[in-house]
C-alpha positions in Angstrom: 0.8 68.9 -51.8 2.8 70.1 -55.3 1.4 73.2 -57.5 1.9 70.7 -60.2 -0.3 67.7 -58.5 -2.6 70.3 -56.9 -3.7 71.3 -61.1 -3.6 67.6 -62.1 -6.3 66.8 -59.5 -8.3 70.0 -60.3 -8.2 68.6 -64.1 -8.9 65.2 -62.8 -11.9 66.6 -60.8 -13.2 68.3 -63.5 -12.9 65.4 -66.2 -14.6 63.2 -63.5 -17.6 65.9 -63.5 -18.0 66.6 -67.0 -17.8 62.2 -67.6 -20.6 61.9 -65.1 -23.1 64.2 -66.3 -23.4 62.1 -69.6 -22.4 58.4 -68.6 -24.7 56.4 -69.7 -24.7 54.0 -66.6 -23.3 53.9 -63.1 -20.1 51.8 -63.7 -19.4 54.4 -66.5 -19.2 57.1 -64.0 -16.2 57.9 -61.8 -18.1 59.3 -59.1 -15.3 61.0 -57.4 -15.1 62.8 -54.2 -15.5 66.0 -53.8 -12.6 68.2 -53.5 -13.2 69.5 -49.6 -13.0 65.7 -48.6 -10.0 65.0 -50.3 -8.4 68.0 -48.6 -10.2 67.3 -45.4 -8.9 63.4 -45.5 -5.5 64.2 -46.8 -4.8 66.6 -43.9 -6.3 63.7 -41.4 -3.9 61.2 -43.1 -0.7 63.9 -42.4 -1.7 64.1 -39.0 -3.0 61.1 -37.9 0.1 59.2 -39.9 -1.8 55.9 -40.3 0.8 52.7 -41.2 -1.2 50.7 -43.6 -4.4 52.6 -45.9 -6.9 50.6 -47.6 -9.3 52.3 -50.4 -12.1 50.1 -51.2 -13.4 51.6 -54.6 -10.8 53.1 -56.9 -12.3 54.7 -59.8 -10.4 56.4 -61.7 -7.9 57.4 -58.7 -9.0 60.6 -57.9 -8.9 59.9 -54.1 -6.0 57.7 -54.3 -4.1 60.5 -55.5 -4.9 62.7 -52.6 -4.3 59.5 -50.2 -0.7 59.0 -51.9 0.4 62.1 -51.4 -0.5 62.7 -48.0 2.1 59.6 -47.0 5.0 61.3 -46.0 6.4 58.5 -43.2 8.6 55.9 -44.3 7.0 52.6 -44.5 3.6 53.9 -45.0 1.6 51.7 -47.3 -1.6 52.1 -49.2 -3.7 49.6 -51.2 -6.9 50.3 -53.5 -9.3 48.2 -54.8 -11.3 48.3 -58.3 -13.3 45.7 -60.1 -14.1 47.7 -63.3 -11.1 46.9 -65.4 -11.8 50.0 -67.6 -11.4 52.4 -64.5 -8.3 50.2 -63.2 -6.3 51.3 -67.0 -7.5 54.8 -65.9 -6.1 54.8 -62.4 -2.9 53.6 -63.6 -2.7 56.2 -66.2 -3.5 59.0 -63.6 -0.8 57.5 -60.9 1.7 57.8 -63.7 0.8 61.0 -64.6 0.2 62.4 -61.0 3.5 60.5 -60.0 2.2 58.6 -57.2 2.7 55.2 -58.6 5.2 54.2 -56.6 3.3 54.7 -53.2 0.6 52.7 -54.5 -0.5 48.8 -54.8 -3.7 49.0 -57.1 -5.3 45.7 -56.9 -7.8 44.4 -59.3 -11.0 42.2 -58.4 -13.3 42.0 -56.1 -13.4 43.9 -53.0 -15.5 41.4 -50.7 -12.7 38.3 -51.9 -10.0 40.7 -50.6 -11.4 41.3 -47.5 -12.0 37.6 -46.8 -8.6 36.9 -47.5 -6.8 40.0 -45.6 -5.0 39.4 -42.2 -6.8 40.3 -39.2 -5.7 44.2 -38.2 -3.6 44.4 -41.4 -4.8 48.3 -41.7 -5.4 51.5 -39.7 -7.4 53.4 -42.0 -10.1 51.8 -44.5 -11.9 54.5 -47.2 -15.1 52.9 -48.3 -16.7 54.3 -51.6 -17.7 51.3 -53.6 -21.3 49.5 -54.1 -23.1 50.3 -51.0 -25.4 47.4 -51.1 -22.1 45.5 -50.3 -21.3 46.5 -46.9 -23.6 45.1 -44.7 -21.7 41.5 -46.2 -18.4 43.0 -45.6 -19.1 44.4 -42.6 -17.8 42.0 -40.2 -14.6 41.5 -42.4 -14.0 45.3 -42.5 -14.2 45.4 -38.9 -11.5 42.2 -38.2 -9.4 43.9 -40.9 -9.4 47.2 -39.5 -6.6 47.7 -36.4 -7.4 48.8 -32.8 -8.0 52.4 -32.8 -8.2 52.2 -36.7 -10.9 54.2 -39.1 -13.3 53.1 -41.1 -14.3 55.9 -43.2 -17.9 55.4 -45.7 -18.4 58.2 -48.4 -21.7 59.1 -49.7 -23.2 59.2 -45.9 -25.5 62.0 -46.3 -26.4 62.3 -50.2 -26.7 58.7 -50.0 -27.9 57.7 -46.3 -31.0 55.7 -47.5 -28.5 53.5 -49.4 -26.2 53.0 -46.2 -29.4 52.7 -43.6 -28.9 49.0 -43.1 -25.2 49.1 -42.5 -25.4 51.9 -40.6 -27.5 50.2 -38.3 -25.5 46.7 -38.4 -22.6 49.8 -37.1 -24.8 51.1 -34.3 -25.5 47.7 -33.1 -21.5 46.3 -32.9 -19.8 46.7 -29.9 -16.2 47.8 -29.5 -17.2 51.0 -32.4 -17.8 54.7 -32.1 -19.5 56.3 -34.9 -19.8 60.1 -35.9 -20.9 61.9 -39.4 -18.9 64.9 -40.6 -21.0 66.7 -42.7 -18.2 67.3 -45.2 -18.8 67.0 -49.2 -21.3 64.1 -49.5 -21.3 63.4 -45.7 -18.6 60.7 -44.2 -19.5 58.7 -41.6 -16.3 58.0 -39.5 -16.5 54.6 -37.7 -13.5 53.9 -34.9 -12.5 50.8 -33.8 -11.7 51.1 -30.0 
C-alpha cells in the first residue's frame, strides 16, 4: 500500500470515528471496521488471492479501499453493496480520491435482492458487514453464492455477538461449513465453505 493511500485511510478512519460520536441515528453512522481488521484481511487477500470478492455493506468505503488495494492479480474483481444513497455518494468520492475506483463495482440497492439474483458459486470471498437482523434470511443465498473453499467473513462477531447469535446457530447446524472466531478488532467470524 502506498504511503498516500495509507494516509488517506487514516484520515477516513478518523472521520468515521468523529462522525459516529455525534451521529443522530445508526443510518448516519459510518460504522467502519477497525484498522487492524483492515490490515489483517488485506494480508489474507494478498496471500489467498481470491478471484471474486463481495462486500455486503460499503458504508463510506473505508473497508472497500483496503480490499481494493489488496487486489494485485489480473482478473480479480470486487463488488460492494450499499443501500444508503448518501453513503453511496460518499463511497464513490472516497474511491476516486484513493485512486481505486477502477477496481471496484459499487452496486446501490438491497443486498437480499442481489444475493437472490447472483449466480451459484460466484464469489470466493464474502465480507458481511451490514444489517445483522437480515443474516439468517440471507444465509441460504450467502452459502449458495460462495464457491467451494471460499470464505465468508462476518464483522462484529464479538462486540455484537448477541445480535448474530441466531445466525451463528444456523451456520453451526449447516453441513459443509467450518467456522472460527478470530478476536481481532470487533471480532471476525470466519466461515469456510468446504
